[in-house]
N, C-alpha and C positions, 0 to 999 in steps of 0.2 A: 336375189339375182347375184350372179358373180360379177366381179369388177370388169372382167373382159366383155361382158354383155351390156354393161350399164350405159355405154355410149351409143348402142344400137337399139336397145329395147327400154321403154319406160319402166319405171319401178312397178313391179307387180307383187302384191302380197300373196304368198302361198296359202291356199286354203287346204288343199289335199296334195301331199307330196307324192312323188312318183312311186316310192316304196309302199306307201299306204294304199295307193290305187291298185298296184300289182297284187298285194295281199287280199284286198277286198274282191278283186275279180276272180281269184281262185275260189273263194267261198261262194260267190255268186254263181259261178259255173257249176259247182256241185249242187246248188239249189235247183238250177235249171235242169241239169242232167237227171235229178231225182224225179222230175215230172214224166220221165219215160216217153219222150216224144218220138214217134215213129216217122221216119223220112223227114227230119226237120229241115226247114229252110230259114236261114237267117236273112232278114231284109234290113239292111242298114240304111237309115235315112241320112242322106248326105246334105251338106258337107260336114256339119259339125260332129257327127258320130264316127267318122272314119277311123280315128285312132282308137277310140273306145271299142268299136266293133272288131277291129283287127286283133286287139289284145284279148277281147272276150272270146272270139272264135278260137284262138289258140288255147285259151284256158278251157273252153268246152272240149276241145280235142283231148287235152291232158286228162280231163275227167271222164272220158269215154264216149263222148258224142262226136259224130262225124257229119256235121251239117253241110248242106249246100249253101251257097251265099249269092245274094243278088243285092242290087243297090237301087234306091229310089231317091231322086233328088227333088226335094220340096223346098219352098221358100215362103216365108211370111215376113222376113226381116229385111232382106237385101242388104244395104249398107247401114241400116239404122239399128239402134239399140232397143227399139220398141217394135212389137209386131204390128203389121198393117191390118191384121184381122182377116186378111184374105190369103189363103194357101194356094200356091201355084205348083203344078208339076213341071219341073224343069228337065227331068230325065226320068223315063218310065222304066219299069222292070223288064228284064229280058226273059226270065223264066216264068212259067205258069205257076200260079199258086193254087189252082183247083185241086181240091182234095188233100192239100198239104197242111202240115202243122207248121205254122209260121211264127217265128220269134222276131218281132219288130223291135229294132234297136235304134234308139234316139239319144241325143246328147242331153237335152234339158226338157223336163216337163214343167211348164209354167202355165200359160193360158189353157193349154190342152188342145188347142185348135189343130195343130199339126198332127199330133198323135191320133186324134179322132178322125181327121181327114184320111190319114194313112190306113187306119183300121177299117174304116168304112169302104175305102177303095179295095182293099184286099178281101174283105168279106163279100163285097159285090162280085168279086171275081171267083168266088167259090172255095175259099180256104176252109179246111175242116175245123181248124182251131187257130186262134190268134192270141199269142201271149205278147206282152210288152215288157221291154227292159230299157231303163234309162240310167244314164250316168248320174245325173243330178235331178232329184225330185224337189222342186221348190215348193215350200210350204206357203203358198199364196192362194187367194181365191181364184178359182178356175173360171174361164169364160164358158166352158162346157163341162159336163159331168164325166170325168175320166180319172182313173187311178192306174198307176203302173203295177203290173204283176210282180216285177222285180225292179229294184233300184239299188245302185251302188252307194249313193250318198244323198243326204238331205241338205238343203240350203235355205236360207232366208231369201227375201227378194233383193238379190244383188246380182249385178251383171258379172258373169264369170267368163274367163278366157283361158286359153291353154288347152293342152291335151286334145287338140282338134277343134276347139271352139275359138271363135274369132270375134273381133269387132272390125267392121270394114275390111274383111279379108286378111286381117293381120293377127298374129300371135298364136296361130294354130300349132306352131312348132314347139311351143313350150312343153316340157315333159311333165308338168304338174297342172293342177287346176288352181287358178288364182283370181284375184280381183284387182282391177286397176287401182293405182294409188289415187287418193282423193283429188290431187291436182291434175290427174290424167282423165278422170271420169267425166 
């Protein structure tokens, strides 16, 4: 953290710097574009994925894909650092997914409940194909059987913030992915 921010933001250890994220998203976009998706619809799971989804959508455009975009707000955390185990729809999709190739974008894959809930919801609504893309794939035991089709980075079981991800609705603005300092955790 820079000195100018140290009085406003607790110490956060950088795990993935902004330039590393940007470079990885370009490669990820090329991998997704290579799947030759017809009429792709990117569905960003909010709130945590909003920065990742925005940057990924622009990277997809640069690699030749022109997806439509919609948003689904789900929650299993609220203000906690641990999942409640129950996923709630806080805001539903505006666009129809019927017959569409959907790229479901989420911030973190850990228990898997949110991703499975979103996939099942979209499948029940008639999507032709559902691919998943996560910023962080935590290498932890899953509560449900799911794997991401695409992931930018892997992580151990640590709570991450920044780049759209929060704790108690704070730290989304950080331009990198980091972990809270031990005395802040």
